[in-house]
C-alpha positions in Angstrom: 96.8 13.3 -2.7 96.0 13.9 -6.4 95.9 10.6 -8.3 96.0 10.6 -12.2 94.7 7.8 -14.1 97.0 8.5 -17.4 94.5 7.1 -20.2 93.5 9.5 -22.9 90.7 7.3 -24.4 90.4 7.4 -28.1 92.8 10.2 -28.4 94.9 8.7 -31.1 98.1 10.5 -31.6 97.0 13.6 -29.8 99.1 14.6 -27.0 97.8 13.4 -23.8 95.7 15.5 -21.6 97.6 14.4 -18.6 100.6 15.7 -19.9 99.2 19.2 -20.3 98.0 19.7 -16.6 100.6 21.1 -14.4 100.5 21.1 -10.6 101.8 23.3 -7.8 105.0 21.9 -6.3 103.2 21.7 -2.9 100.9 19.2 -4.4 101.3 15.3 -4.0 100.8 13.7 -7.4 100.6 10.1 -8.2 100.4 8.6 -11.6 98.5 5.1 -11.7 100.5 2.7 -13.8 98.9 -0.4 -15.6 100.7 -2.9 -17.8 98.9 -2.3 -21.0 97.6 1.3 -21.2 97.0 1.0 -24.9 94.1 -1.4 -23.9 92.1 1.5 -22.3 93.4 4.2 -24.6 92.6 2.7 -27.9 89.1 1.3 -27.2 90.1 -2.1 -26.9 87.3 -2.8 -24.5 83.5 -2.2 -24.8 82.4 1.3 -23.7 79.8 0.0 -21.1 82.7 -1.7 -19.4 84.9 1.2 -18.7 83.1 2.2 -15.3 83.8 -1.5 -14.2 87.6 -1.0 -15.1 87.4 2.4 -13.6 86.3 0.9 -10.3 89.3 -1.8 -10.5 91.8 0.9 -10.9 90.3 2.7 -7.8 90.5 -0.4 -5.8 94.3 -0.7 -6.8 95.1 3.2 -6.1 93.2 2.8 -2.8 92.7 6.5 -2.3 92.2 8.1 1.2 89.4 10.2 2.3 89.4 13.6 0.5 91.8 12.6 -2.4 91.4 13.8 -5.9 91.3 11.5 -8.9 91.9 12.9 -12.4 90.6 10.6 -15.3 89.2 10.6 -18.8 85.3 11.2 -19.4 85.1 8.1 -21.3 85.4 6.2 -18.3 81.7 7.1 -17.5 78.6 6.8 -19.5 78.8 10.2 -20.6 76.3 10.3 -23.3 73.3 10.8 -20.7 73.3 12.9 -17.4 70.9 10.4 -16.0 73.5 7.7 -16.2 76.6 9.8 -16.0 76.0 11.5 -12.6 74.8 8.3 -10.6 77.8 6.7 -11.6 80.1 9.2 -10.4 78.1 9.9 -7.3 78.4 6.1 -6.4 82.1 5.9 -6.9 82.9 9.3 -5.3 80.9 8.5 -2.1 82.2 5.0 -1.9 85.8 5.9 -2.1 85.5 9.4 -0.4 87.0 11.1 -3.4 86.3 13.9 -5.9 86.8 13.2 -9.6 88.3 15.7 -12.1 87.1 14.5 -15.4 88.9 15.5 -18.6 86.5 15.8 -21.8 89.1 16.4 -24.7 86.2 16.6 -27.1 82.9 18.1 -26.3 80.5 15.6 -24.7 79.6 17.6 -21.8 80.1 21.3 -20.7 82.4 22.5 -17.8 80.7 21.7 -14.6 82.0 22.1 -10.9 80.2 20.1 -8.2 81.1 18.9 -4.8 81.8 15.3 -6.1 83.0 16.0 -9.8 84.5 18.7 -12.1 84.3 18.5 -15.6 87.2 20.2 -17.9 85.6 20.8 -21.3 86.0 22.5 -24.7 82.4 24.0 -23.9 82.3 26.4 -21.0 80.7 29.6 -19.8 82.9 32.6 -20.2 83.0 33.3 -16.5 84.9 30.1 -15.7 87.4 30.5 -18.4 90.2 30.7 -15.9 89.0 27.5 -13.9 88.4 25.4 -17.0 91.1 23.2 -18.7 90.1 23.7 -22.5 92.2 20.9 -24.0 92.6 22.3 -27.4 93.8 25.8 -25.9 96.7 24.0 -24.4 97.4 21.3 -27.1 99.7 23.3 -29.4 102.2 24.3 -26.9 102.5 20.8 -25.8 103.6 19.7 -29.4 107.3 19.4 -30.1 107.0 20.8 -33.6 105.2 23.9 -32.5 108.3 25.9 -31.4 110.0 25.2 -34.6 107.2 26.6 -36.9 108.4 30.2 -37.0 111.4 29.0 -38.5 109.5 27.5 -41.5 106.8 30.2 -41.7 108.6 33.6 -41.3 110.2 33.2 -44.7 106.7 32.7 -46.1 105.2 36.0 -44.5 106.5 38.1 -47.3 105.6 35.9 -50.3 102.6 36.8 -52.6 100.0 34.0 -52.2 97.8 32.3 -54.7 94.5 32.5 -52.9 92.9 35.1 -50.7 91.6 32.6 -48.0 91.1 29.0 -47.2 87.8 27.6 -46.3 87.9 23.8 -45.2 85.2 22.0 -43.6 84.4 18.3 -42.9 81.1 17.8 -41.0 78.2 19.3 -42.8 76.3 21.9 -40.6 73.6 24.4 -41.5 75.7 27.4 -40.7 78.7 26.0 -42.7 76.4 25.2 -45.6 75.0 28.7 -45.6 78.4 30.1 -45.6 79.7 27.8 -48.5 76.5 28.7 -50.5 77.4 32.4 -49.9 81.1 31.7 -51.2 80.0 30.0 -54.2 76.9 32.2 -55.1 79.4 35.2 -55.0 82.1 33.6 -57.0 84.6 33.7 -54.0 85.5 30.0 -54.7 87.7 31.2 -57.5 89.9 33.2 -55.0 89.6 30.7 -51.9 90.7 27.2 -51.3 87.3 25.6 -50.8 87.1 22.1 -49.3 83.8 20.7 -47.8 83.4 17.1 -47.7 80.3 16.8 -45.8 81.0 13.2 -44.9 78.2 13.4 -42.1 75.7 15.7 -41.0 73.8 16.3 -37.6 70.7 18.0 -38.9 67.6 17.0 -40.5 66.5 18.0 -44.0 63.3 19.5 -42.5 65.5 22.2 -40.8 66.7 23.7 -44.0 65.1 25.2 -47.1 64.3 23.3 -50.4 66.7 25.8 -52.1 69.5 25.0 -49.7 68.9 21.4 -49.7 69.0 21.4 -53.7 72.2 23.4 -53.4 73.8 20.9 -51.0 72.8 17.8 -53.1 74.2 19.2 -56.3 77.4 20.8 -54.8 78.7 18.4 -52.1 81.3 17.0 -51.6 84.0 19.5 -52.7 87.4 17.6 -52.1 90.7 19.5 -52.6 93.2 16.8 -52.9 91.9 13.2 -53.0 88.6 11.1 -53.8 85.8 11.4 -51.3 86.1 7.9 -50.3 89.7 8.4 -49.3 88.9 11.7 -47.6 86.7 9.9 -45.2 89.6 8.0 -43.9 92.0 9.4 -41.2 92.2 11.6 -38.1 89.7 14.2 -37.3 90.7 17.2 -35.0 94.3 16.8 -36.3 97.2 18.6 -34.5 97.9 21.1 -37.0 96.3 23.0 -39.8 96.4 22.0 -43.6 99.6 23.8 -44.2 99.8 23.4 -48.0 96.7 25.6 -48.2 97.3 28.0 -45.2 100.8 28.8 -46.4 99.4 29.9 -49.9 96.5 31.9 -48.7 95.9 35.0 -46.4 92.9 34.3 -44.4 91.8 31.1 -42.5 88.1 31.2 -42.4 87.2 29.0 -39.6 83.8 27.4 -38.9 83.7 26.3 -35.2 81.8 23.2 -34.2 78.8 24.9 -32.9 77.3 28.4 -32.4 75.8 28.3 -28.8 74.7 31.6 -27.1 75.1 30.6 -23.5 78.5 29.1 -23.6 81.9 29.2 -25.4 82.8 26.3 -27.6 86.5 26.1 -28.8 87.7 23.0 -30.7 91.0 22.8 -32.4 89.8 24.9 -35.3 89.9 28.3 -33.5 93.5 27.8 -32.8 94.6 26.8 -36.3 95.0 30.3 -37.7 97.4 31.2 -34.7 99.4 28.0 -35.5 99.7 28.5 -39.2 100.0 32.5 -38.8 97.1 33.5 -41.0 94.7 36.2 -40.6 91.9 34.6 -38.5 88.2 34.8 -39.3 86.2 32.5 -36.9 82.3 31.6 -37.2 81.6 30.5 -33.6 79.6 31.3 -30.4 78.5 34.5 -29.2 81.4 35.3 -26.8 84.2 33.4 -28.7 86.0 36.6 -30.2 85.8 38.4 -26.6 87.2 35.3 -25.0 90.1 35.3 -27.6 90.7 38.9 -27.4 90.9 38.5 -23.5 93.6 36.0 -23.9 95.6 38.7 -26.0 95.1 37.2 -29.5 95.0 39.7 -32.6 91.6 38.9 -34.5 92.0 41.6 -37.4 89.4 43.7 -35.8 90.5 46.7 -38.0 89.4 44.6 -41.0 86.6 42.6 -39.9 83.4 43.1 -37.6 83.9 40.9 -34.8 81.4 42.7 -32.5 79.1 40.5 -30.4 75.8 39.5 -31.9 72.7 38.6 -30.1 71.5 35.6 -32.0 72.4 32.8 -34.4 71.3 34.5 -37.6 73.1 37.8 -36.8 76.3 35.6 -36.1 76.2 33.8 -39.5 75.3 37.1 -41.5 78.1 38.8 -39.8 80.5 36.0 -40.8 79.2 36.3 -44.5 79.7 40.0 -44.5 83.2 39.5 -43.3 83.7 37.0 -46.1 82.6 39.8 -48.5 85.4 42.2 -47.1 88.0 39.6 -48.2 86.2 39.1 -51.6 86.1 42.8 -52.2 89.7 43.6 -51.5 92.1 43.3 -54.4 95.0 40.7 -54.1 97.5 43.5 -53.8 95.4 45.2 -50.9 95.1 42.0 -49.0 98.7 41.4 -49.5 99.6 44.7 -48.2 97.6 44.3 -45.2 99.0 40.9 -44.6 102.6 42.5 -44.7 101.6 45.3 -42.4 100.5 43.0 -39.7 103.1 40.3 -40.1 104.3 40.9 -36.5 100.6 40.2 -35.4 100.9 36.5 -36.6 104.1 36.2 -34.7 102.5 37.6 -31.5 99.5 35.3 -31.9 101.8 32.3 -32.2 103.8 33.5 -29.2 100.5 34.0 -27.1 99.5 30.4 -28.0 102.8 28.9 -27.1 102.6 30.6 -23.6 99.2 28.9 -22.8 99.7 26.7 -19.7 97.2 25.2 -17.2 98.3 25.1 -13.6 95.6 23.3 -11.4 94.7 25.0 -8.1 92.2 22.9 -6.1 91.1 26.3 -4.3 89.4 27.1 -7.4 86.9 24.3 -7.1 84.1 23.1 -5.0 
């Protein structure tokens, strides 16, 4: 028996992860019901109390030996492996079950063990079939997604006012380097550039004095509102900023991180396929190969998307690709866009076909 605890904790308006996982008709699947699911989904209880509530759910479910339980990662103290694993092991052994834990963000990487499997947006490429990468499947589960071609197709032949859009929230070193390259070379005159930098995960000691000076004198860059108001609202929203994507040709994306040993795919990388733009992605070492393996067109006849061996090479490659956009005339970019308009529909179709079907035989 598979038991699903259908709580997408702190997911806001996102489509729930438990509505995106499909099961073979031979599986017996039970959805655990509580009176007030919003109590758990909206962080109305203290984080440290979630494991206590999880055990109460398990008592109510009363699983049998060998059953599977799906639940949100935030039912566990996920921030430290030293506290995370003992909590899982204790409950898994006590009830004789295996947990399948869904991380709809990037708290922990994909992991498969005897007692638990974590589905994550961070994973090794060799596990790309087994892993449920939430953001890969989110778009196809949204009701609006399949109506977008009716809106976008008439815009595919219009002349656009900007060459690209480059929109960033969290300030990170590789993003800051890219922004500096854009502004130093005058690309901001032809790009929609937004960079609020409302928070940053790095220390000033990690960047040069000149980069720090640039940052402090340049940020924030807000496209459409005050900085204070820009800090209020959703993050990882379900769709791209359409007013800018519809009026530019290239979506220049900066992924959450650039790891060398795993793929990290947030909602950002899927945005150009939703908005039908030319995709240009700054991301992990294997990200382009992964997306190409899924069948997506990445404008490889325009950009260099070959695999690079280290962080610096990846950032420099991205900046060189930005130069390609900058050096093209508006008319040349428009003609390239027209010649490839069927590729945008192709990408949108491929994204809409993404479906995750759980097969227990793929896991320990």
